[in-house]
N, C-alpha and C positions, 0 to 999 in steps of 0.2 A: 553814630554818625547821623546827622539830621538829613532830611529830605527837603527839597523845595518843590513847590507847585508852580509850574511855569505855564503862562497863557500866551499864545502867539496868534497873530492874525496873519494869514497867508493869502496874498493877492495873486490870482492866476493871470497868466498872459491871455488865456482864452476862458471865458466863463463856463464853457461846456466841459472843461477838464477837471472840475473839482473832485470827482470820484477817483480819478487816476492819481491825483495829487494826494488825496487822503490815503489811498492804498500805499503809496510810496512813503508817506510819513509814518505809517504803522510799521514799516520795516526799519525805521530809525529810532522811534520812541514808542513806548507803550501808552496809547491814548487813553486818558481817563474820561474825557468828555469832548465832544465835537459838535459843532453846529455851523450852519451857513448864515452869514450876516449880509443883508441887503445894503449895498453901498450907494447905489443909485443908477438910474438909466439901465437897469437890467444887469448891472455888474454886481457880483457877489464875492465875498471873501470867506475863507474857511477859518473858523476860530477853533483852536485846539488847546486843550489843557492836558498836561501830563506831569508826572512826578519824576524827579531825578535826584541823584546824590548831590548834596550841597557842594562837594569838592570837584564835581565833573566839569563845571564851567558852562554857563549858558551860551557864551559866545561860540564855542565849538559846535554845539547843537544847532544854533542859529545858522551857522555857515553851512552845515550839512543840509538843513532844510532849504536854504536858498539855492543850493546846487541841484535840487530836484528839477528835472525837465518840466517846463511849463509854468514854473513859479516866476512871477515877476518881482515880488518883494516879500520879505518876511519882517514883521514888526513884533517885537516882544512887548506885550502890554502889561504884564505883571509877573513878578517873582515874589513868592511868599514862602517863608520858612514854615515847615510842617513838622510837628513833633508826633511821631508814631508810637 
């Protein structure tokens, strides 16, 4: 079974809540890489990359991430198949 590398951009409701959101995300997926991205006017987004089974469905994970308290929006920016 193949894995997919998924990159998501998570927009917080409050810019000061990025660390709490990151902690909540780590309870849902195993984070491979994370960084903060400056959006503008002091607003930052959290960019997270993680691996998941190809059959698991990105939509289900996106819904779980969007349900985290303090998350305004979740945007899947890339999904790439990875052969391990």
